[in-house]
C-alpha positions in Angstrom: -130.7 155.0 135.8 -128.2 152.2 135.0 -124.5 152.8 135.3 -121.5 150.6 134.7 -120.1 149.4 138.0 -116.5 148.4 138.6 -116.0 146.1 141.6 -112.3 146.1 142.8 -111.6 142.9 144.6 -112.9 139.4 143.9 -113.0 137.9 147.3 -116.3 136.4 148.5 -117.9 139.8 149.2 -116.8 141.4 145.9 -118.0 138.3 144.0 -121.3 138.2 145.9 -121.9 141.9 145.1 -121.3 141.3 141.4 -123.9 138.6 141.4 -126.5 140.5 143.4 -126.1 143.8 141.5 -126.3 142.0 138.1 -129.5 140.3 139.2 -131.0 143.6 140.5 -130.6 145.2 137.0 -130.0 142.6 134.4 -129.0 145.0 131.6 -126.3 146.7 133.7 -122.6 146.1 132.8 -120.4 145.1 135.8 -116.6 144.6 135.7 -115.0 142.5 138.4 -111.3 143.1 138.9 -109.4 140.2 140.2 -105.9 140.4 141.9 -105.2 136.7 142.5 -104.1 134.6 139.5 -105.8 131.4 140.5 -109.1 133.2 141.2 -108.9 135.0 137.8 -108.3 131.6 136.1 -111.3 130.0 137.9 -113.6 132.9 137.0 -112.6 133.1 133.4 -112.7 129.3 132.8 -115.8 128.3 134.8 -117.6 131.6 135.6 -117.4 130.5 139.3 -115.2 131.8 142.1 -114.1 128.3 143.3 -111.6 129.8 145.8 -113.7 132.3 147.7 -117.4 131.7 146.7 -117.9 128.2 145.3 -121.2 127.1 144.0 -122.4 130.4 142.4 -122.1 131.3 138.7 -121.5 134.8 137.6 -124.3 136.3 135.5 -123.5 137.1 131.9 -123.5 140.9 132.6 -120.4 140.5 134.7 -117.0 140.7 132.9 -113.9 139.5 134.6 -110.5 141.1 134.3 -107.0 141.3 135.9 -106.4 144.8 134.5 -107.5 147.8 136.5 -107.7 150.0 133.5 -110.1 147.7 131.7 -112.3 147.3 134.8 -112.5 151.1 135.4 -112.9 152.1 131.8 -116.4 153.7 131.5 -117.3 153.0 135.0 -119.5 155.4 136.9 -119.6 153.6 140.2 -116.5 152.1 141.7 -116.9 149.6 144.6 -113.8 148.9 146.7 -114.1 145.3 148.1 -110.4 144.7 148.9 -108.9 144.0 152.4 -108.3 147.1 154.5 -104.6 146.5 154.6 -104.4 146.6 150.8 -106.8 149.5 150.2 -104.3 152.4 150.0 -102.0 150.6 147.6 -104.9 149.5 145.4 -106.5 152.9 145.2 -103.1 154.4 144.5 -102.7 152.1 141.5 -106.2 153.1 140.3 -105.3 156.8 140.1 -104.4 156.9 136.4 -107.8 155.4 135.5 -110.2 157.3 137.7 -112.4 160.4 136.9 -114.0 163.1 139.0 -117.5 162.1 138.0 -117.1 158.6 139.5 -118.8 157.6 142.7 -116.7 155.6 145.1 -118.3 153.0 147.4 -116.2 151.4 150.1 -117.4 147.9 150.9 -114.4 147.1 153.1 -115.1 146.6 156.8 -111.9 147.4 158.5 -109.4 150.2 159.5 -106.1 151.0 157.9 -103.5 149.3 160.2 -100.8 152.0 160.2 -102.9 155.2 160.1 -106.1 153.9 161.9 -108.1 155.7 159.2 -111.5 154.5 158.0 -111.7 153.5 154.3 -113.6 156.5 153.2 -110.8 158.6 154.6 -108.2 156.6 152.8 -110.1 157.1 149.5 -110.3 160.8 150.2 -106.6 161.0 150.8 -105.6 159.0 147.7 -108.1 160.4 145.2 -107.5 163.9 146.7 -104.2 163.9 144.9 -106.3 164.3 141.7 -109.7 165.5 142.6 -112.2 165.6 145.5 -114.0 162.2 145.3 -117.7 161.5 145.9 -117.5 158.7 148.5 -120.0 156.4 150.2 -119.6 153.5 152.6 -121.6 150.3 152.3 -122.0 148.1 155.4 -124.5 146.0 157.3 -125.3 142.4 158.1 -124.4 140.6 154.9 -122.7 137.2 154.6 -121.4 136.9 151.0 -122.8 133.4 150.5 -126.3 134.5 151.5 -126.2 137.6 149.3 -125.1 135.5 146.3 -127.9 133.0 147.1 -130.5 135.7 147.0 -131.5 135.8 150.6 -133.2 139.0 151.5 -130.6 141.4 152.9 -130.7 144.9 154.2 -127.6 147.1 154.4 -126.8 150.8 154.8 -125.1 153.2 152.4 -123.6 156.3 154.1 -122.2 159.5 152.6 -121.8 163.1 153.6 -123.1 163.7 150.0 -126.8 162.9 150.5 -127.5 162.9 146.8 -124.7 160.4 146.2 -126.1 158.1 148.9 -129.6 158.3 147.3 -128.1 157.5 143.9 -126.3 154.4 145.2 -129.5 153.4 147.0 -131.4 153.5 143.7 -128.7 151.8 141.7 -128.0 148.9 144.1 -131.5 148.1 145.6 -133.3 145.2 144.1 -135.6 142.2 144.9 -133.1 140.7 147.4 -131.0 143.7 148.4 -132.5 146.6 150.3 -130.4 149.7 151.0 -131.1 152.4 153.6 -129.3 155.8 153.4 -127.4 157.5 156.2 -125.1 160.6 156.4 -123.2 159.2 159.4 -120.2 157.8 157.6 -118.2 157.4 160.7 -120.9 155.4 162.4 -121.4 153.1 159.5 -117.7 152.4 159.0 -116.8 152.1 162.7 -119.8 149.8 163.2 -118.7 147.5 160.4 -115.1 147.4 161.7 -115.6 147.1 165.4 -118.2 144.4 165.4 -115.5 142.0 164.1 -113.6 142.3 167.4 -116.7 141.2 169.3 -117.2 138.4 166.8 -113.8 137.0 167.7 -114.7 137.1 171.4 -118.0 135.3 170.7 -116.0 132.7 168.8 -113.7 132.3 171.8 -116.8 131.6 173.9 -118.1 129.1 171.5 -114.7 127.3 171.3 -114.6 127.1 175.1 -118.0 125.3 175.0 -119.9 128.2 176.6 -123.5 128.9 175.9 -125.9 131.5 174.8 -125.7 133.5 178.0 -122.1 134.3 177.3 -122.7 135.3 173.7 -125.6 137.6 174.7 -123.5 139.3 177.3 -120.6 139.8 174.8 -122.9 141.2 172.1 -124.6 143.6 174.6 -121.4 144.8 176.3 -119.7 144.9 172.9 -122.3 147.3 171.7 -121.5 149.5 174.7 -117.8 149.5 173.8 -118.7 150.3 170.1 -120.8 153.2 171.2 -118.2 154.6 173.6 -115.5 154.6 171.0 -117.8 155.5 168.1 -119.3 158.5 169.7 -115.9 159.7 170.9 -114.9 159.6 167.2 -118.0 161.4 165.9 -120.4 158.6 165.2 -124.1 158.7 166.3 -125.5 156.2 168.8 -128.6 155.5 166.6 -126.3 154.5 163.7 -124.4 152.1 165.9 -127.7 150.7 167.2 -128.8 150.0 163.6 -127.9 147.7 160.8 -124.3 148.6 160.4 -123.6 148.3 164.1 -125.8 146.1 166.2 -127.2 144.3 163.2 -123.9 143.3 161.8 -122.6 142.4 165.3 -125.5 139.9 165.9 -124.8 138.3 162.5 -121.0 137.9 162.9 -121.2 136.8 166.6 -123.8 134.0 165.9 -123.4 133.0 162.3 -121.3 130.0 161.3 -120.2 131.8 158.1 -118.3 134.5 160.2 -114.5 134.3 159.6 -113.8 136.4 162.7 -115.9 134.1 164.9 -114.0 131.2 163.3 -110.7 132.7 164.4 -112.0 133.0 168.0 -113.2 129.3 168.0 -109.8 128.1 166.8 -107.9 130.2 169.3 -110.1 128.7 172.1 -109.3 125.2 170.8 -105.6 125.9 171.3 -104.4 126.9 167.8 -101.9 129.7 167.3 -103.0 132.8 165.5 -100.4 132.3 162.7 -101.5 128.7 162.2 -105.2 129.9 161.9 -104.5 132.7 159.5 -102.3 130.5 157.3 -105.2 128.1 156.9 -107.5 130.9 155.6 -107.5 132.4 152.1 -110.0 135.0 153.1 -109.1 137.9 155.5 -110.5 138.1 159.0 -110.5 141.9 159.4 -111.1 141.7 163.1 -107.5 140.6 163.7 -106.0 143.9 162.4 -108.9 146.0 163.6 -108.4 144.8 167.3 -105.0 146.5 167.3 -106.2 149.6 165.5 -109.3 150.0 167.8 -107.1 149.6 170.9 -104.9 152.4 169.8 -107.9 154.6 168.9 -109.4 154.0 172.3 -106.2 154.8 174.1 -106.0 158.1 172.1 -109.6 159.0 172.9 -109.4 158.0 176.6 -112.1 155.3 176.2 -112.0 152.0 178.0 -112.7 148.9 175.9 -112.3 145.8 178.0 -113.4 143.2 175.5 -111.1 144.8 172.9 -108.2 144.8 175.3 -108.7 141.2 176.2 -109.0 140.1 172.5 -105.8 142.0 171.8 -104.1 140.1 174.6 -105.3 136.8 173.2 -104.4 137.6 169.6 -101.1 139.5 170.0 -99.8 138.7 173.5 -100.5 135.0 173.8 -103.0 135.2 176.7 -105.0 132.0 177.1 -108.6 132.6 175.9 -110.0 131.2 179.2 -108.0 133.7 181.2 -109.2 136.6 179.0 -112.9 135.8 179.7 -112.2 135.3 183.4 -110.5 138.8 183.4 -113.7 140.3 181.9 -115.9 138.7 184.6 -113.7 139.8 187.5 -113.5 143.5 186.5 -114.7 146.1 189.0 -118.4 145.8 189.7 -120.3 148.9 188.5 -123.6 150.3 187.2 -124.8 149.3 183.7 -125.4 153.0 183.0 -121.8 154.1 183.5 -120.8 155.6 180.2 -117.0 156.0 180.3 -116.1 152.6 181.6 
């Protein structure tokens, strides 16, 4: 089975997916929709995304366009790879061009800032104005550069529609990209979003010159936070302990390619958040997710101390060193306590 795929969003991740999926099945047509004018020019002139993913040429099967209608025409699979903050608007503009038989795959790792919704929920709301969409979520430990380079990578595709998940698994898997299926959409999406908060904290530790002990503690206690909130919101613990949760958290907390970790490092070195974000073309989803997760935790009655401290650093100006000290000086307790 070979379907035309439309990838909506040509950041590093969208571009890497275009390369990997074209290499997995060379005869498959792929359309890559580009929002930014300079990125579109770069891709059309040189077949390389010099802005977000330099050094990798697009395969000949990938067509590049700035027109949503052209990208979606004839597509059977639609991958959303846009930032979470732009998702609702982008999917809304897509409405005239979508069809009920399309399968929608969200590859965005974040929460909608205003509504706190996961991306599959946003797709369901928007497309629900026209038809009930078949939706899946794609997540897991996957730096764009390494996917484009062909490094072996394992990710998860989750859908309440098990047949849709199996179809996407068969469509996307190839020599360098392996997909596992899951029906726990909440777990896969929450894992992909929440791990970015812990990655910022790990970056803070790195920027302060702290060692592996601190990073290991943040990853482990970050997983505990992720599981507390995730299970309160309907996710399964085993999903959060898998590729989309723990696996992605280990990657983003330790890898030099992590944008969220970079934000934490720069904050610890004394830079202001606005200055850091202004220097980045790519989005660090953890900045917005921290605020969204904090609100979700408050509504669910779940304590998330690392998230609280990262919110204070990002949005209230708390010095990073003080934030880590606050975590260390919290009430002493048993590791097995579930609610705190």
